[in-house]
C-alpha positions as CSV (number, residue, x, y, z in Angstrom):
1,X,0.0,0.1,-0.1
2,X,1.2,3.4,-1.0
3,X,1.6,6.0,2.3
4,X,-0.1,9.2,1.8
5,X,-1.7,11.6,4.1
6,X,-3.3,15.0,4.1
7,X,-4.7,16.9,7.1
8,X,-8.3,16.5,7.8
9,X,-8.6,19.3,10.5
10,X,-7.3,21.4,12.9
11,X,-8.6,22.2,16.7
12,X,-7.1,25.8,17.4
13,X,-8.2,25.2,20.9
14,X,-6.3,22.5,22.1
15,X,-3.8,22.2,19.3
16,X,-5.2,19.0,17.8
17,X,-4.5,18.0,14.1
18,X,-6.2,15.2,12.9
19,X,-4.5,13.6,9.5
20,X,-5.9,10.9,7.3
21,X,-3.3,8.4,6.8
22,X,-4.1,5.9,4.4
23,X,-7.7,6.9,4.7
24,X,-7.4,6.5,8.8
25,X,-7.6,9.1,11.2
26,X,-4.5,10.0,13.2
27,X,-4.3,12.8,15.9
28,X,-1.0,14.7,16.5
29,X,-1.4,17.3,19.6
30,X,1.3,19.9,18.2
31,X,1.4,21.8,21.4
32,X,2.1,18.5,23.6
33,X,4.7,17.3,20.7
34,X,6.5,20.6,20.8
35,X,5.4,21.0,17.1
36,X,4.5,24.7,17.1
37,X,6.3,25.5,14.0
38,X,4.6,23.0,11.9
39,X,3.2,24.7,8.4
40,X,0.9,23.4,5.7
41,X,1.4,23.4,2.1
42,X,0.0,26.4,0.7
43,X,-2.7,25.3,-1.5
44,X,-1.9,27.1,-5.0
45,X,1.6,28.2,-4.6
46,X,3.5,25.1,-3.4
47,X,4.6,22.6,-6.8
48,X,6.3,19.6,-6.9
49,X,9.1,19.4,-9.7
50,X,8.4,15.9,-11.2
51,X,11.9,15.3,-12.2
52,X,13.8,16.3,-8.9
53,X,11.1,16.0,-6.5
54,X,11.8,19.2,-5.1
55,X,9.0,21.3,-3.7
56,X,9.1,25.2,-5.6
57,X,7.0,28.1,-5.2
58,X,5.1,29.1,-8.3
59,X,2.9,31.9,-8.1
60,X,-0.5,32.9,-10.2
61,X,-1.6,29.5,-11.2
62,X,-4.8,28.6,-9.6
63,X,-6.9,26.1,-11.7
64,X,-4.4,23.8,-12.8
65,X,-3.0,20.3,-11.3
66,X,-0.1,20.1,-13.5
67,X,1.8,23.0,-15.2
68,X,4.7,22.9,-17.5
69,X,7.2,25.8,-17.6
70,X,10.6,26.0,-19.5
71,X,10.1,22.5,-20.4
72,X,9.8,21.3,-16.7
73,X,6.5,19.5,-15.7
74,X,4.9,20.4,-12.0
75,X,2.3,19.3,-9.9
76,X,0.6,20.6,-7.4
77,X,2.2,19.7,-3.7
78,X,0.3,17.8,-1.4
79,X,0.6,18.1,2.3
80,X,2.6,14.8,2.3
81,X,4.8,15.9,-0.5
82,X,5.5,18.9,1.6
83,X,6.5,17.2,4.8
84,X,8.4,14.6,2.7
85,X,10.4,17.0,1.1
86,X,11.1,18.6,4.4
87,X,12.3,15.5,5.6
88,X,14.9,15.4,2.9
89,X,15.9,18.9,3.1
90,X,15.4,20.1,6.6
91,X,15.3,17.2,8.9
92,X,15.1,18.6,12.1
93,X,12.1,20.7,10.7
94,X,8.6,20.4,12.8
95,X,7.2,18.9,9.2
96,X,9.6,16.5,8.9
97,X,9.3,15.3,12.8
98,X,5.4,15.0,11.6
99,X,6.2,13.0,8.5
100,X,8.4,10.4,10.4
101,X,5.9,10.2,13.1
102,X,2.6,9.6,10.4
103,X,5.4,7.4,8.6
104,X,6.0,5.3,11.9
105,X,2.2,5.0,12.4
106,X,1.6,3.9,8.8
107,X,3.8,1.3,9.2
108,X,2.6,0.4,12.5
109,X,-0.9,-0.2,11.3
110,X,0.2,-2.5,8.7
111,X,1.4,-4.9,11.5
């Protein structure tokens, strides 16, 4: 099974963020886990370079899932893409920590 997730909801009063991991809910309390610098993917500006798998910012494209610029193909980034990229480029970031926690949860839930 492919590993994917997205943010389902965030309770600002108690800092609980609910993720859907392979269609199963998993809650992380950002405050108690000291993850207050976790950031969400921007719904229109974050894109994935298909070839390099890097997340880039491209502004001004709002109605496409894919775009081609200078013969390079990009697709809209998901939260999973953004966190995985943060794990690769900045492993001490809160996004990378959440990615690893959700990766572990996904693996443990298969057992």
